[in-house]
Structure formats: C-alpha cells, structure tokens
N, C-alpha and C positions, 0 to 999 in steps of 0.2 A: 265260447268256442276256444278250443285249445290252440295256442299260437305255436307254429312250427318254426324250426330254424334249420337252415341247410348247412352242409359241411363247411362251405366256404365262409359263411357268416360266423359260424361258431369258432373257426380257427382265427378269423380276424379279431373277433371280440376277445378271445383268449390271449392273443398276442398283445392287444392293446392293454389288457389288464397287466400282463407281465411287464411290458415296456414302461408303464407309468408308475411302477411301485416304488422306485427310488431314483428320482430324476438326477440327483447329484452324483451318483456313483458311475463306475465304468460300465461298459456294455454288458459284461457278464452279470453285473448287479441289476441293470435295467431289465434283463431277461428274466429275472426271478419272478415267479408267479405267486401272487398273494404274499409277497415279501419273504419268500423262502431264501435263506442266506446261502451264498456261495462259500463253500469250505473246501480248500485244497490243502491237504496235509503237506507240510514242507518235507523236503528230502531228509532233513535231519531235525526231527522234532526235539525240542528242548523243554523239559518239565521245569516250570518256574514256581512251583508251589503245590503242596499236597493238601493243605488245609483249605476250608471253604472261605472265600472272601467275596464280597460284593460291594460295588460302588453304585450309588443311586443319585443321579443328577436331577435336581428339582429346579427346572428352568422357569423363570418368571418373565414372561414375554411383555415387553413394553418399557422396561427400565424401572426397577423398584426404587422408590424413594426411601433409601435406608436412613436418611437424616431425620425422618420422622418415625423410623423403626427403632433406632437406638439414639437417644437424646441425652445431651449433657444435663446434669442436675447440679444443684448447689451453685458455686461461683460461676460455672460455665453456662448456666441456663440463660442468662441475660444476653449473651452473645448470640445464642441460637434464636431466642425470641425476637431479637432485633432483626435478624435476617429473615425469619419466617413470618413475622407480622401476624396476619389473620389466620395463617395456616399452622401456627405454633400450637402444639399440644400443651394444655395447662400442666404446669409442673406437678401439681398435686395429684394429677391423674396417672402419672407415669408409674410403671411397676419397677421398683428398685432392683438392681442386680448387684451382686456382691462378688467381684472378682477375687480369687484367692491370691492373686499377685496384682499389685497396682498396675494399670496400663501405662505404657510409655507416654510420658507427658503428663501423667497424673489425671486427676479429675474423677468425678463420679457420674454414673449414667443410669438411665432407666429405659425400659422397653415400652413400646406402645401399649396403651391400656387394654387392647383387645388380644394380647399375647400372653395370658397367664401361664399357659402350658410351656411356652418357651422360657419364661422366667424361671419356672420350676426346673426345667432341664438344665438351664445355665447354672442356677444356684446349687444344683445337685452334682455339678461337674460332669454332666453328660452332653453338654453342648458348649461350643466356643463361638466367638465372633471374630471374624477376620476383617480388620478395619481398612478402609480406604484402599481398595484393590480395584484394578482396572487394566485394560489393554495398554501395553507399553512396548516400544522397541528398545528403549534404553531408559535408565533412571533420568528424570528430568526435573528441573526446578522452574519456578515461575519466570525467573529472569531468562533462563535458556529457552523457555517456551515463547516468551515475548520476542526474543531476539531471533528465533528460528534457527538456533545453532545446533539443536539436537533433533533428529528425526522423530516424528510421531506417527502412529498408525494412520493409514489412509482413511478418509471419510469418517473422521471422528464425529460422533453425535448422530450417525445414521443408523437406524434400527437394523437393517439387513446386514450392513457391513460389520457393525460391532457384534452382532450375533455370531457371525462367522469367526471374528477374531477371538471372541470368548471361547468358542467351542473348538478352535483348532489347536492351540493358539500359535499359528505360524504367521505372525503379523506382517511379514514382508512378502510372502508368497501367495497367500489366499488360495492354497491348493485344495481346499475343501476335503482335507483328510483330518478328522477330529482326533483329539488326543485319546478319547475313549476308544476310537477305532484303531488307533496305533497300538494301544495297550492290547487290544484283542488280537491284532496281528502277531504280537509276541506271545500271548498267553493261551490262545485257544487250544493249542496242541496239548495243554495240560488236562483238558477235559476229556473224559472217556468218550463222551458223545461227540462225534465229529460231524453229525448231520445238522444239528440245531445250532444256530449262531449263539455265541455266549453273550451277544449284545441284543437286548430286547427293549423295544420302545412301546410304551402304552400311550404315547402321544404323537404317533406318526413320524414323518420324516424329520431328520435332524442331521446336521453336519457332525456333531460331537461323536456319534457312534460309527461313522463311516471310515474304514481303513483302506489300506491298499488291497487286502485280501478279503476282509470281513465287511459285510453290510448288516445292518440290524434286521431282526425279525420283528414284525409289528403284530401286536395283539390289541384287543380292546379291553375295556374294564370288565367285560363279561367273559373274556377268554380268547382263544385262538379262533380266527374267523375262517369259515369254509368259503370256497369259491361259490359265490351266491347263486349262480344259475345251474349248478350241478350238485346241489345238496342231495343227500341220500334220503329223500322224502318221496312219497308216491307220486305227487303231481309234477315232479321233475324227472321221473324215471326215463322218459325217452331222451331228454337232453343229456342226462347223466350217462346213459348207455352210449350215445354218440360221442360224448366227450372222452369217455374212457377208451373208446375205439380209436380215437385220434391219438390219445396218449400212448396206447400200446402198439400202434402200428410201427412197421419198419420203414425208415426213411433213408433216402440217399443223400439228401441235402443236410449239411452240418447244422444249419439253423433249425431245421425241423427236428433233428435228433436232440439238439440242445433244448428246444421247447418241450419235447416229451420228457426229458430228464427233469426239467424244472417243475413241470406239472406233477410228476410223481413225487418229487421232494416236497412240494407245497402240501399235497394231500397227506403224505406221510407225517409231516411235521404237525399239521393240524390235528391228526388223530393222536399223535404222540402226546402233545400238550393237553388235549382234552382228557385223555385217559389219565395222565399224571395228576391233573387238577381234580378229577372226579374221585380218585382213589386216595388223595391226600387227606390227612386229618383236618377237619374244619377248624378254622381259627376261632378262638374264644374272644379275642380282642375286638372291640367295637370301633369301627371307623366312622368318621363324620360322613353324612350323606351329602357330600360335596363332590364336585368333579375331581379335584385333587385328592380328596380322601379316598375315593373309589379307585383312582389310578394306583395309589400307594397300597391299597388293599390287594389289588391284583399282583403287584410286585411281591408283597408278602406271601401271597398264595403260591406264586411261582417259586419263591425261595423255599417254601415249605415242601415243594415237590422236587427239590434239588437232587435228592438221592435217586429218585425214580428217573429223573432226566439225566443223571450221571454228570452233574456239573460241579466243578471245583472252583472256577472263577467265572463271575458274571458282572456285566455292566448294564444298568437299567437307566431309562430316561422317562421322566414324567414332566408335565408342564402345566402351568396355569397362565391365563392371559389377563388383560385388563389393567396392567401396571403402567400404561402410558397415560398418566393422570394429568393431562393438560387442564382439566376442569373437574369440578365436583370432587376434589381430592379428599377432603376431610371425610366424607361419607364413603366414597368408593374404596379408598385405600384402606380404611379401617376394616371393611368387609373382607378384602383380600388378605390382610394380615391375620385376621381371625381364622380364615380358611387355612392359611399356611401353618400357623401355630398348631391348630387342632390336628391337621393331617400328619404333620411331622411327628407330633407327640404320639399319636396312635400307631404310626409305623414303628417308632422306637419301642413302644410297648409290645408290638407284635414280634420284634426281633428278640426281646427278652423271653416271650412266651415260647419261641422256637429254640431258645438256648443259644442264640447267635448274637447277643448284644455286641461283643467285641469284634465280630467278624463281618459286620455290615455297617457301612458309613453312608449317611445321606448328607448332601451338601447343596446349597443354593447357588445359582448362577443367574445373571441377568445382563443384558447387553451394556447397560450403563446405569449410573445413579441419576438423580434429578438435580436440577439447579437449586442452590440455596435461595436465590431470588425467586419471587413468585410472580405469576402473571395475572393475579387477581383472585382466581378461584382454583389455581393449580400451579404446577411447576413444569419446566421444560427439560429438554434432554441435557443430561449432565455427563460426568465422566467417572470419577472414582465413586466407590460405594462400599458398604459393609455387607458381609455374607455370613450365613449360619452353617455350622457343621455339627451334625448330631450323630452320636453312636457311642458304643461302649469302649471303643479304642481311642476316642477323642480325649486329648488333654484339656478337659473342659473347665468351665468356671473362669476363663481367661479371655481377655481381649488382645488379639495378636496384631502387632503393628501400632502405629500412632494415629489415634483419631485426629482428624484435621481441625485446623482453625476454621471456625465457622463465621468469620467476619467477611462481610461483603467487600470485595476488592482487597482482602487480606492476603497473607503470604501464600496461601494454598489455592487461591481463586484465580483460575486462568482467564477469567472474564465472564460476565453474564452469570456469575455464581456457579460456574462449572469447576468442580474441585479436581485438582491434579492428583492422580493416584500416587501413593508412595510405595505400594507393593504391586507387583505385576501378576497378571493372570497366570503367567508361566510358573511363578513361585507357588501360587495357590494350588494350581493343578499338580505340579511336581510333588508337592508335599503329600497330596492324596495318592498319587501314583506310587510314591516310594513305600507308603504303608501297604499298598496293594501288592507290592513285590517287585516293582521296577528296580533294577540294579543300577549302580552308578555307571557301569559299562554301557548300558543301553539307554541311559537317560538322554543323551544328545540326539538319539534317533527320534525320540518323541518330542523333546523340547530343545530344538537347536539354538534358540535365543537365550536359554537360561543362563549361560555363562556370563552374560552381560550384567547380571544382577548379583549383588552380594548376598550370599546365602541361598542355596537351592532348596532348603527345607525351612519352612517357617515355624516348625516345632509344634503344630497343634495336633499332630497324631502321635500316638504312643509307638 
C-alpha cells in the first residue's frame, strides 16, 4: 500500500532536514537544506587569485600515533625502543627516508613498514613531514608547563576539544569558526560560481570548514545527495509534486520564504554537481577501495569538474577514524597507515593526471599524538605529533621542525609520555594558508594568535 504524507508532515520533515544539516553553524547555516551553503556576496568583492588552488584536509580522528609513523633509526633507535617496548617497530622493518637537508637536531629516520607510497613521495621530494606540532597558546617548555607559568589550551588530551583547537585554531575563544572557513570567507568571491560553496566535505560536519559567511556543502563518496523522499523517480512522484508545490508557493512569513529559497538552492546544487561529475572526463588513476581512498577519489573527481563548476579556489575535507589506539595498536595502526599512505599517493597521482600537481596540496591533521609510554597493548592521548604534507608545491624531502627527544620523562615529556609540541597548529595552518594566497594583511584575521610564535611560515610550501 502506498504511504501518503500530508502537507504539514512534509513541511515538518523538510525543516528538520534543513535544521540538522550543520549544527555548529549560525541559524542561516542550520536552515540550509541538504547542506546547501549560504553565500552572500560582499558589498566589495576582492579577487584574491586567478589560478586554481585547492587545500585538502585529511583528518585522522582519534589521535594518530606519529611516533610509530616516523621512527628514529641508527643511534636514535634505542631511545625509541626503550620508550615503546613491545610496541616498537623493529628497526630492520622501517622504510628509510632520505631528507635532502638534515633535520634540526640531526639523526636518521624511517617510516612505518606499511607506508611504501609515502616513502616514495618523500624521497622524490613531493611530500614533507612537519615534526612535533600541536595546539599551543604560546611557546612553552617543560619547566614552564610544570610550573604553570605559561597558559596552555583548555582541556588538553580531550578528543572533542582538541579537534576544535586543531581545526579553528582560535585556542582561547573556541568560537567554532575554522581556519578553512575563514579562508573561504575571504576567497569565495574569487569564484565565478557564487551558488555552490567553495568548501566541500566528503566526511560530514566539521568545524574546519565553517566560517562567518561560508558553511560547507556535503557530498558522499558517490556524489551529491538528493533529498531522499523527493527524488525524481516514479514511486516518489506524489511526494515530489507536493514538495515542489511547497517550495514554489508564495509565503508571508520570513521563515517560510527562507525555507523555499534553501530548498531551491539544495536541489539546484545537487543537479549542478551531478551534471558536472557526469560530464567530466573519467579519471584513469586507480584509487584504493578503502573509505579514505574513495573519499579522495571523489575530491579528485570534483577537482576535475572545476571548470564546469567555475571554481578557482576550493577547500576539501576528508577523514578516517580508528586512530584512538588504546589497544591492539600494532595491528590496527598498521592497517590505518597503509590506508593513509595508499590513498594520499593515489590522490597525488590524480592531481598529476589532471595537470594540477603544484596547485593542490593535501595535508594531515589529528587532534593529538599518542603517548610515548604504553598501556600494555596500546597508547594513550598525547599532545605533539608529526604530520604529512603532499603536493607538487611542497618543498618536499625534508623534515620541518625538531623531532622530539623520545626519552620517557625527558626534556620534551610533559608527563605520562605526552610530548610538548615545539611548533603550533597556527604556524602549520598559516604556512598552508599563505601558499593558498592569504596575504600578510589578512593573516591576523584568520590566525590571531600567530604573532606569539617565531616565524609565521614554516617553509614547507614553495
């Protein structure tokens, strides 16, 4: 029997869909239907770049254990092995990397044995490693941390809080406006297409892409998603007709008029993206059949459709979970790093296929690293961590910053094996944003804490 739906129920369900699509944004963002972004052209649009550029955030939910991702070799291996005990990767299995410039503090390093693609990208100078980075309010030493004389971010070692701090990074305000969103506030007027958000997520809600004006548009690994109960299929004909009647009606109430506008934008955006993807030349690059691999494949497909979509600047978000390795770390973490290495390598190859190697940069982020100390079968929440940056514009084949001393209770250990970062998320993000086109004049608008740190640019981007 065909199930019917009345006008009142249909309107209620539609408003619920609209209101729940981006819970962290302002009311105008919450009203968006199926994540159709709000775009309001500024009174004075400023063009901030005419060449195509895209940033791709690869977020690793749970806290990636970067100390088992990049491991000291040679003289430094004993220090690592002593700290990691049963979780230490055998030195003979590590994949050696050859920095073109010796890292600060010296030493040699290898990557996890399940990351041969990343080893190749690093050694061919198309990837860099940014060492010991994390959320900071000010530079801080172990003595200052123990004495409590220098402020630190609130709720250190908390997944939800540190995720926000990584993605904003407005560590004193927690205003839930991400630096990717703030970039979009500045750059979206550069795009000819003013209907589709320049920020697109293939992994749902995130603070990183939320700005004052811009909210992200969500797609799945298979493309733009239609409003499920009004799809243009025969068995939805009655519901679709009723829905379109609601959309096209004239309303006296401002909320009703805004609802109709959002519905129209959502449906138009879905049709726009679907058409652009359908008409784009299929990619020859093969992506791993993993969730992260398929997310990055969708990003590559969207980039391939950039001209049809009339996009000059874009920011993408993808993510993988499972990095909260409190137990079974040796097996689980190895699988995650294999997925990460293969997916990022395929994505880089796709940018080469598109002729956009120097114009697209992918980078990792994760709320924190893991502890040096182990809990038997895993590690606990840490602080500082290493991160990967991949792309044709990367000053690759280098380790930026100083890899930490891995001695338990050593000079970099805040306690419980939690390593104090020596580079801030602000510096890491600002380096990427500067390559993207952020000017010195606008930098404080996006990164108000940056002036507290020496050097706003870490140098890993050309």
